[in-house]
VEXKESE-23457 format. One record per residue (C-alpha): y, z, x; residue in three letters. Coordinates in pm, 1 decimal, padded with zeros to 6 digits. Example, Ala and Ser with C-alpha at 12.3 -4.5 7.8 and 13.67 -1.06 7.14 Angstrom:
{py = -00450.0, pz = 00780.0, px = 01230.0, balum = ALA};
{py = -00106.0, pz = 00714.0, px = 01367.0, balum = SER};
//
This chain:
{py = -02431.8, pz = -00632.3, px = 04049.4, balum = MET};
{py = -02730.8, pz = -00675.4, px = 03969.7, balum = THR};
{py = -02883.5, pz = -00852.8, px = 03617.8, balum = LEU};
{py = -03055.2, pz = -00548.9, px = 03517.7, balum = ALA};
{py = -02756.0, pz = -00308.7, px = 03566.3, balum = ALA};
{py = -02535.7, pz = -00541.2, px = 03365.1, balum = TYR};
{py = -02466.2, pz = -00402.3, px = 02994.0, balum = LYS};
{py = -02400.7, pz = -00697.2, px = 02775.3, balum = LEU};
{py = -02169.5, pz = -00695.0, px = 02547.4, balum = PRO};
{py = -02250.4, pz = -00514.5, px = 02229.4, balum = ASP};
{py = -02129.2, pz = -00788.4, px = 01933.7, balum = TYR};
{py = -02377.2, pz = -00632.3, px = 01758.9, balum = GLU};
{py = -02064.5, pz = -00376.6, px = 01740.5, balum = LYS};
{py = -01828.9, pz = -00628.4, px = 01711.3, balum = ARG};
{py = -01967.7, pz = -00783.0, px = 01383.8, balum = ILE};
{py = -02073.6, pz = -00483.6, px = 01181.6, balum = LEU};
{py = -01730.0, pz = -00405.8, px = 01210.3, balum = ARG};
{py = -01605.3, pz = -00761.2, px = 01038.6, balum = ALA};
{py = -01828.5, pz = -00738.3, px = 00772.6, balum = GLU};
{py = -01680.2, pz = -00291.7, px = 00771.9, balum = GLN};
{py = -01375.0, pz = -00460.9, px = 00740.5, balum = LEU};
{py = -01374.3, pz = -00688.9, px = 00527.8, balum = ALA};
{py = -01517.3, pz = -00523.1, px = 00257.4, balum = GLU};
{py = -01214.5, pz = -00346.6, px = 00287.1, balum = ASN};
{py = -00916.3, pz = -00579.5, px = 00330.5, balum = LEU};
{py = -00962.2, pz = -00858.8, px = 00066.8, balum = SER};
{py = -00681.5, pz = -01060.5, px = 00287.5, balum = PHE};
{py = -00835.0, pz = -01051.0, px = 00576.1, balum = ALA};
{py = -01206.5, pz = -01141.6, px = 00401.6, balum = GLU};
{py = -01239.5, pz = -01517.4, px = 00477.5, balum = GLU};
{py = -01080.1, pz = -01482.1, px = 00858.4, balum = ALA};
{py = -01341.1, pz = -01153.7, px = 00900.8, balum = LEU};
{py = -01674.3, pz = -01334.9, px = 00738.9, balum = LEU};
{py = -01613.5, pz = -01610.4, px = 00962.2, balum = PHE};
{py = -01560.3, pz = -01450.0, px = 01325.8, balum = TYR};
{py = -01878.1, pz = -01279.2, px = 01184.1, balum = GLU};
{py = -02054.8, pz = -01610.2, px = 01232.0, balum = GLN};
{py = -01905.1, pz = -01673.9, px = 01539.7, balum = VAL};
{py = -01977.3, pz = -01364.5, px = 01690.4, balum = ALA};
{py = -02388.6, pz = -01404.7, px = 01582.9, balum = GLN};
{py = -02365.3, pz = -01719.2, px = 01761.9, balum = PHE};
{py = -02193.6, pz = -01516.8, px = 02083.1, balum = GLN};
{py = -02411.8, pz = -01293.4, px = 02058.8, balum = LYS};
{py = -02689.7, pz = -01493.9, px = 02084.4, balum = ALA};
{py = -02517.5, pz = -01672.4, px = 02372.8, balum = LEU};
{py = -02443.0, pz = -01382.4, px = 02581.7, balum = CYS};
{py = -02777.2, pz = -01237.3, px = 02519.1, balum = ALA};
{py = -02999.4, pz = -01488.5, px = 02630.5, balum = GLY};
{py = -02831.1, pz = -01625.8, px = 02982.0, balum = LEU};
{py = -02871.8, pz = -01373.4, px = 03269.8, balum = PRO};
{py = -03251.9, pz = -01574.9, px = 03162.3, balum = LYS};
{py = -03063.2, pz = -01890.4, px = 03216.7, balum = GLU};
{py = -02902.8, pz = -01861.4, px = 03498.2, balum = TRP};
{py = -03236.7, pz = -01862.8, px = 03702.1, balum = GLY};
{py = -03152.9, pz = -01753.8, px = 04055.5, balum = GLU};
{py = -02825.7, pz = -01919.8, px = 04140.7, balum = GLN};
{py = -02518.8, pz = -01680.6, px = 04234.5, balum = SER};
{py = -02333.3, pz = -01525.1, px = 03888.9, balum = ILE};
{py = -02059.4, pz = -01465.5, px = 04122.7, balum = VAL};
{py = -01877.7, pz = -01779.5, px = 04205.0, balum = PRO};
{py = -01905.8, pz = -01860.1, px = 04624.0, balum = THR};
{py = -01513.2, pz = -01734.6, px = 04617.6, balum = ASP};
{py = -01513.4, pz = -01450.7, px = 04394.2, balum = GLY};
{py = -01254.7, pz = -01630.4, px = 04105.3, balum = TYR};
{py = -01391.1, pz = -01640.9, px = 03767.1, balum = LEU};
{py = -01255.2, pz = -01973.9, px = 03666.3, balum = ARG};
{py = -01400.6, pz = -02143.5, px = 03991.5, balum = SER};
{py = -01760.7, pz = -02298.7, px = 03830.2, balum = GLU};
{py = -01815.9, pz = -02427.6, px = 03487.1, balum = LEU};
{py = -02220.4, pz = -02401.5, px = 03456.3, balum = ASN};
{py = -02255.9, pz = -02709.8, px = 03232.2, balum = PHE};
{py = -02609.6, pz = -02698.5, px = 03236.3, balum = ILE};
{py = -02622.8, pz = -02375.9, px = 03110.2, balum = ALA};
{py = -02371.1, pz = -02468.7, px = 02846.7, balum = LEU};
{py = -02380.5, pz = -02726.9, px = 02710.4, balum = LEU};
{py = -02755.9, pz = -02729.2, px = 02531.2, balum = PRO};
{py = -02578.3, pz = -02507.0, px = 02308.3, balum = HIS};
{py = -02239.1, pz = -02648.7, px = 02238.9, balum = TYR};
{py = -02362.2, pz = -02877.0, px = 01925.5, balum = PRO};
{py = -02495.0, pz = -02533.6, px = 01769.7, balum = ASN};
{py = -02136.2, pz = -02352.9, px = 01817.8, balum = PHE};
{py = -02011.6, pz = -02718.2, px = 01652.0, balum = LEU};
{py = -02285.9, pz = -02718.3, px = 01364.1, balum = ALA};
{py = -02175.0, pz = -02313.5, px = 01278.6, balum = ILE};
{py = -01851.3, pz = -02377.6, px = 01303.8, balum = VAL};
{py = -01803.1, pz = -02659.0, px = 01060.6, balum = GLU};
{py = -02008.0, pz = -02485.6, px = 00835.4, balum = LEU};
{py = -01810.0, pz = -02157.1, px = 00808.6, balum = ARG};
{py = -01501.6, pz = -02268.0, px = 00900.5, balum = ALA};
{py = -01195.4, pz = -02320.6, px = 00753.9, balum = PRO};
{py = -01151.5, pz = -02672.7, px = 00614.7, balum = ARG};
{py = -00894.5, pz = -02833.2, px = 00859.9, balum = PRO};
{py = -01087.3, pz = -02618.2, px = 01214.7, balum = LEU};
{py = -01480.1, pz = -02763.3, px = 01025.5, balum = ALA};
{py = -01298.1, pz = -03109.1, px = 00999.4, balum = ALA};
{py = -01187.3, pz = -03082.0, px = 01397.9, balum = ALA};
{py = -01598.5, pz = -02963.8, px = 01492.9, balum = ALA};
{py = -01714.2, pz = -03221.2, px = 01324.5, balum = GLY};
{py = -01505.7, pz = -03482.6, px = 01446.4, balum = MET};
{py = -01554.1, pz = -03335.4, px = 01868.0, balum = LEU};
{py = -01948.2, pz = -03335.1, px = 01800.9, balum = ALA};
{py = -01947.9, pz = -03670.0, px = 01696.2, balum = ARG};
{py = -01722.5, pz = -03759.3, px = 02013.8, balum = GLN};
{py = -02064.2, pz = -03650.7, px = 02273.4, balum = GLY};
{py = -02089.3, pz = -03459.5, px = 02576.6, balum = SER};
{py = -01766.3, pz = -03683.9, px = 02796.5, balum = ALA};
{py = -01581.1, pz = -03512.0, px = 02569.7, balum = ALA};
{py = -01708.8, pz = -03190.5, px = 02507.2, balum = TRP};
{py = -01717.8, pz = -03135.0, px = 02887.8, balum = THR};
{py = -01367.9, pz = -03308.4, px = 02916.0, balum = ALA};
{py = -01247.0, pz = -02986.9, px = 02697.8, balum = LEU};
{py = -01453.0, pz = -02712.2, px = 02770.8, balum = LEU};
{py = -01316.3, pz = -02796.2, px = 03177.5, balum = GLY};
{py = -01007.2, pz = -02778.8, px = 03119.3, balum = ASP};
{py = -00954.2, pz = -02506.8, px = 02899.7, balum = TYR};
{py = -01162.8, pz = -02312.7, px = 03147.3, balum = TRP};
{py = -00927.2, pz = -02445.1, px = 03393.6, balum = ALA};
{py = -00579.1, pz = -02426.2, px = 03221.8, balum = ASN};
{py = -00633.2, pz = -02171.4, px = 02883.3, balum = GLY};
{py = -00469.1, pz = -01837.9, px = 02862.5, balum = ALA};
{py = -00270.3, pz = -01848.4, px = 03164.9, balum = MET};
{py = 00068.9, pz = -01767.3, px = 03205.6, balum = ALA};
{py = 00351.7, pz = -02058.6, px = 03334.6, balum = ASP};
{py = 00336.3, pz = -02083.4, px = 03692.5, balum = SER};
{py = 00678.5, pz = -02060.7, px = 03740.9, balum = ASP};
{py = 00836.0, pz = -01782.7, px = 03500.9, balum = SER};
{py = 00524.8, pz = -01528.4, px = 03513.2, balum = GLY};
{py = 00602.6, pz = -01542.4, px = 03127.5, balum = SER};
{py = 00379.8, pz = -01683.4, px = 02823.2, balum = PRO};
{py = 00366.0, pz = -02030.8, px = 02892.0, balum = ALA};
{py = 00337.4, pz = -02305.6, px = 02593.7, balum = ASP};
{py = 00049.3, pz = -02516.4, px = 02716.9, balum = ASN};
{py = 00164.6, pz = -02784.3, px = 02398.1, balum = GLY};
{py = -00276.6, pz = -02730.9, px = 02270.9, balum = ARG};
{py = -00355.4, pz = -02839.7, px = 01895.1, balum = ASP};
{py = -00455.2, pz = -02491.3, px = 01812.3, balum = PRO};
{py = -00784.8, pz = -02609.6, px = 01702.4, balum = LEU};
{py = -00883.9, pz = -02833.4, px = 02040.7, balum = GLN};
{py = -00762.0, pz = -02421.9, px = 02175.5, balum = GLU};
{py = -01061.5, pz = -02203.6, px = 01927.3, balum = PHE};
{py = -01315.9, pz = -02507.6, px = 01982.2, balum = LEU};
{py = -01300.2, pz = -02446.0, px = 02342.8, balum = ALA};
{py = -01200.9, pz = -02057.6, px = 02352.0, balum = GLN};
{py = -01472.2, pz = -01958.6, px = 02112.0, balum = GLY};
{py = -01762.6, pz = -02133.6, px = 02291.8, balum = PHE};
{py = -01649.3, pz = -02037.3, px = 02619.3, balum = LEU};
{py = -01552.7, pz = -01669.8, px = 02528.7, balum = LEU};
{py = -01884.0, pz = -01549.1, px = 02576.1, balum = PRO};
{py = -01870.5, pz = -01680.3, px = 02880.9, balum = TYR};
{py = -01609.3, pz = -01589.6, px = 03036.9, balum = ALA};
{py = -01668.7, pz = -01239.4, px = 02958.6, balum = GLU};
{py = -02042.1, pz = -01270.9, px = 03104.8, balum = PHE};
{py = -01960.1, pz = -01354.4, px = 03415.1, balum = VAL};
{py = -01632.1, pz = -01113.1, px = 03421.9, balum = ALA};
{py = -01913.3, pz = -00850.6, px = 03382.8, balum = GLY};
{py = -01989.3, pz = -00879.4, px = 03736.8, balum = HIS};
{py = -01700.9, pz = -00885.1, px = 03922.1, balum = LEU};
{py = -01565.5, pz = -00647.8, px = 04131.4, balum = THR};
{py = -01188.5, pz = -00635.2, px = 04156.3, balum = VAL};
{py = -01006.5, pz = -00467.6, px = 04473.8, balum = PRO};
{py = -00761.2, pz = -00150.1, px = 04386.6, balum = ALA};
{py = -00397.6, pz = -00297.7, px = 04405.4, balum = SER};
{py = -00121.6, pz = -00082.8, px = 04361.5, balum = GLU};
{py = 00150.6, pz = -00353.1, px = 04265.1, balum = ASN};
{py = 00147.1, pz = -00383.7, px = 03850.9, balum = THR};
{py = -00116.2, pz = -00587.9, px = 03760.0, balum = GLN};
{py = 00105.0, pz = -00838.6, px = 03482.4, balum = TYR};
{py = -00185.8, pz = -01107.1, px = 03468.2, balum = VAL};
{py = -00580.1, pz = -00981.5, px = 03428.1, balum = CYS};
{py = -00666.4, pz = -00859.9, px = 03813.8, balum = PRO};
{py = -01051.2, pz = -01065.3, px = 03757.6, balum = LYS};
{py = -00894.8, pz = -01455.1, px = 03648.3, balum = CYS};
{py = -00472.8, pz = -01476.7, px = 03610.2, balum = SER};
{py = -00511.7, pz = -01433.4, px = 03211.8, balum = SER};
{py = -00310.6, pz = -01289.8, px = 02960.2, balum = LEU};
{py = -00303.9, pz = -01046.6, px = 02802.5, balum = PRO};
{py = -00442.8, pz = -01048.6, px = 02422.1, balum = LEU};
{py = -00408.5, pz = -00730.5, px = 02303.4, balum = LEU};
{py = -00340.8, pz = -00334.3, px = 02436.9, balum = GLY};
{py = -00637.8, pz = -00079.4, px = 02366.0, balum = VAL};
{py = -00548.2, pz = 00333.6, px = 02364.8, balum = LEU};
{py = -00812.8, pz = 00493.8, px = 02477.7, balum = ARG};
{py = -00807.9, pz = 00891.1, px = 02442.7, balum = PRO};
{py = -00741.9, pz = 01083.3, px = 02774.0, balum = GLU};
{py = -00654.1, pz = 01455.2, px = 02829.0, balum = GLY};
{py = -00405.1, pz = 01500.3, px = 02540.9, balum = ASP};
{py = -00290.4, pz = 01190.6, px = 02480.2, balum = GLY};
{py = -00371.7, pz = 00781.1, px = 02521.1, balum = GLY};
{py = -00390.1, pz = 00553.6, px = 02843.9, balum = LYS};
{py = -00267.7, pz = 00244.8, px = 02753.2, balum = ARG};
{py = -00514.4, pz = -00065.4, px = 02883.4, balum = PHE};
{py = -00486.6, pz = -00439.0, px = 02847.0, balum = LEU};
{py = -00733.2, pz = -00717.8, px = 02740.6, balum = ARG};
{py = -00768.9, pz = -01026.0, px = 02852.8, balum = CYS};
{py = -00724.8, pz = -01287.5, px = 02596.3, balum = ALA};
{py = -01003.4, pz = -01513.2, px = 02800.9, balum = PHE};
{py = -01246.0, pz = -01292.1, px = 02982.5, balum = CYS};
{py = -01200.5, pz = -00933.1, px = 02779.0, balum = ALA};
{py = -01141.4, pz = -00754.3, px = 03081.5, balum = HIS};
{py = -00946.9, pz = -00456.5, px = 03084.7, balum = GLU};
{py = -00695.8, pz = -00330.6, px = 03296.2, balum = TRP};
{py = -00440.9, pz = 00001.7, px = 03314.8, balum = ASP};
{py = -00096.8, pz = -00053.1, px = 03271.4, balum = PHE};
{py = 00172.4, pz = 00163.9, px = 03235.1, balum = ARG};
{py = 00317.5, pz = 00286.3, px = 02901.0, balum = ARG};
{py = 00647.1, pz = 00179.9, px = 02882.9, balum = ILE};
{py = 00720.7, pz = -00132.1, px = 03025.0, balum = LEU};
{py = 00697.2, pz = -00546.0, px = 02887.3, balum = CYS};
{py = 00295.6, pz = -00627.0, px = 02985.6, balum = PRO};
{py = 00564.5, pz = -01021.5, px = 02913.3, balum = ALA};
{py = 00879.6, pz = -00982.1, px = 03157.1, balum = CYS};
{py = 00883.4, pz = -00656.5, px = 03319.7, balum = GLY};
{py = 01152.0, pz = -00451.1, px = 03063.0, balum = GLU};
{py = 01135.6, pz = -00126.6, px = 03112.8, balum = GLU};
{py = 01388.9, pz = 00127.4, px = 02958.1, balum = ARG};
{py = 01227.4, pz = 00274.2, px = 02643.6, balum = GLU};
{py = 01534.0, pz = 00163.3, px = 02414.2, balum = GLU};
{py = 01456.3, pz = -00224.4, px = 02462.9, balum = LYS};
{py = 01124.5, pz = -00129.3, px = 02388.3, balum = LEU};
{py = 01094.5, pz = -00000.5, px = 01978.8, balum = PRO};
{py = 00713.8, pz = 00052.1, px = 01899.0, balum = VAL};
{py = 00603.8, pz = -00025.2, px = 01504.4, balum = PHE};
{py = 00329.3, pz = 00080.6, px = 01282.1, balum = VAL};
{py = 00257.2, pz = -00034.2, px = 00951.6, balum = ALA};
{py = 00167.6, pz = 00231.8, px = 00680.5, balum = GLU};
{py = -00139.8, pz = 00001.8, px = 00597.1, balum = GLN};
{py = -00209.0, pz = -00017.5, px = 00997.1, balum = PHE};
{py = -00178.6, pz = 00334.0, px = 01107.6, balum = PRO};
{py = -00404.6, pz = 00244.2, px = 01447.0, balum = HIS};
{py = -00205.0, pz = -00014.1, px = 01538.7, balum = ILE};
{py = 00094.2, pz = -00064.5, px = 01766.1, balum = ARG};
{py = 00379.6, pz = -00357.1, px = 01732.4, balum = VAL};
{py = 00452.5, pz = -00337.7, px = 02106.8, balum = GLU};
{py = 00766.9, pz = -00542.9, px = 02113.2, balum = SER};
{py = 00982.8, pz = -00617.5, px = 02349.7, balum = CYS};
{py = 01442.9, pz = -00668.5, px = 02239.7, balum = GLU};
{py = 01470.5, pz = -00849.0, px = 02605.4, balum = THR};
{py = 01205.0, pz = -01158.4, px = 02599.8, balum = CYS};
{py = 01131.5, pz = -01108.7, px = 02203.2, balum = LYS};
{py = 00788.7, pz = -01101.5, px = 02232.3, balum = HIS};
{py = 00553.1, pz = -00854.4, px = 02140.6, balum = TYR};
{py = 00213.7, pz = -00701.8, px = 02209.5, balum = LEU};
{py = -00023.2, pz = -00563.4, px = 01985.2, balum = ARG};
{py = -00258.2, pz = -00205.3, px = 02054.9, balum = THR};
{py = -00501.3, pz = -00076.6, px = 01904.8, balum = ILE};
{py = -00521.0, pz = 00328.4, px = 01929.4, balum = ASP};
{py = -00831.2, pz = 00450.3, px = 01991.8, balum = LEU};
{py = -00694.7, pz = 00746.3, px = 01955.5, balum = THR};
{py = -00605.6, pz = 00703.2, px = 01583.8, balum = LYS};
{py = -00894.0, pz = 00558.3, px = 01428.2, balum = ASP};
{py = -01235.3, pz = 00612.7, px = 01735.2, balum = GLY};
{py = -01399.9, pz = 00408.9, px = 01539.3, balum = ASN};
{py = -01153.8, pz = 00036.7, px = 01571.2, balum = ALA};
{py = -01330.1, pz = -00220.6, px = 01767.6, balum = VAL};
{py = -01054.4, pz = -00341.3, px = 01918.2, balum = PRO};
{py = -01047.0, pz = -00800.5, px = 01910.3, balum = GLU};
{py = -01209.5, pz = -00693.7, px = 01563.2, balum = VAL};
{py = -00881.5, pz = -00539.7, px = 01439.4, balum = ASP};
{py = -00652.9, pz = -00732.2, px = 01570.4, balum = ASP};
{py = -00816.9, pz = -01038.0, px = 01360.0, balum = LEU};
{py = -00795.9, pz = -00798.1, px = 01042.9, balum = ALA};
{py = -00387.7, pz = -00720.8, px = 01104.1, balum = ALA};
{py = -00286.1, pz = -01014.9, px = 00977.2, balum = ILE};
{py = 00038.4, pz = -00915.9, px = 00783.8, balum = PRO};
{py = 00132.3, pz = -00748.2, px = 01131.1, balum = LEU};
{py = 00142.5, pz = -01110.4, px = 01242.8, balum = THR};
{py = 00390.2, pz = -01249.2, px = 01012.3, balum = LEU};
{py = 00574.8, pz = -00890.3, px = 01015.9, balum = TRP};
{py = 00640.3, pz = -01011.6, px = 01403.8, balum = ALA};
{py = 00713.1, pz = -01341.8, px = 01296.8, balum = GLN};
{py = 00970.6, pz = -01280.0, px = 01031.3, balum = GLU};
{py = 01169.8, pz = -01047.7, px = 01268.9, balum = HIS};
{py = 01128.5, pz = -01307.2, px = 01581.4, balum = GLY};
{py = 00887.2, pz = -01150.7, px = 01823.0, balum = TYR};
{py = 00651.5, pz = -01397.7, px = 01949.4, balum = ALA};
{py = 00332.2, pz = -01316.0, px = 02060.9, balum = ARG};
{py = 00202.7, pz = -01327.4, px = 02451.6, balum = ILE};
{py = -00092.7, pz = -01455.1, px = 02335.7, balum = HIS};
{py = -00260.3, pz = -01522.3, px = 01969.3, balum = PRO};
{py = -00620.1, pz = -01353.1, px = 01920.4, balum = ASN};
{py = -00924.0, pz = -01622.3, px = 01871.7, balum = LEU};
{py = -00868.6, pz = -01704.4, px = 01472.4, balum = LEU};
{py = -00542.6, pz = -01784.4, px = 01630.9, balum = GLY};
{py = -00285.6, pz = -01454.1, px = 01449.6, balum = THR};
//
């Protein structure tokens, strides 16, 4: 795929949706307005990447997204990202950003390199969601910055057809962040959206993305009156859940943004003993 053929992610749509939801959902206003500032930075970073890439190939030599990280293109922008977080984030995250900013490029390279290699991965032995033991504040400071870069590189990768069910992202081997039901025929087709690079791949409706459970009676779905277009798709076998945005019920929803606004659903799931397969950017 050439740069000319690549369509940049629509960050403006994400920003406008965050503004709209912040006006209507007071309990999520602070989180959404902070995300809006982060998305503004991500939009600018992603838009500048084609020019900064130069003549080198965007696709890693082995075709695997995580193989290479272009620090030359990335590191000059990291201080600005940390400054935005320090100014706009809730106090604990702002303090963590300020501390990291003072540590300098060696610390930045170590943090970003570790997340690029290991972030959002499943446990290598069980295949289930990994408990990586990372500080969630440090996780955000890596993920929030690298997401537009990962999305940009992933957009240039092609995925060979596979007859096997893909429980992790076929482009970067990461866990799914959420599900998306997109209109198809008289119903909706289910996709999983990657927590690392935002790639979407199709996935069976009646199947747990965490453990492979396929008995329908073990896979209850919960929907709250406040969020009729957001499904909590749970599994009684492994006690994990996937939050799924149903675009057949609200075509104006923007999956990654509507997910950030659904804070009460996170609290409900935790109270009922379900763990999310992978948290969103803001850790909910």
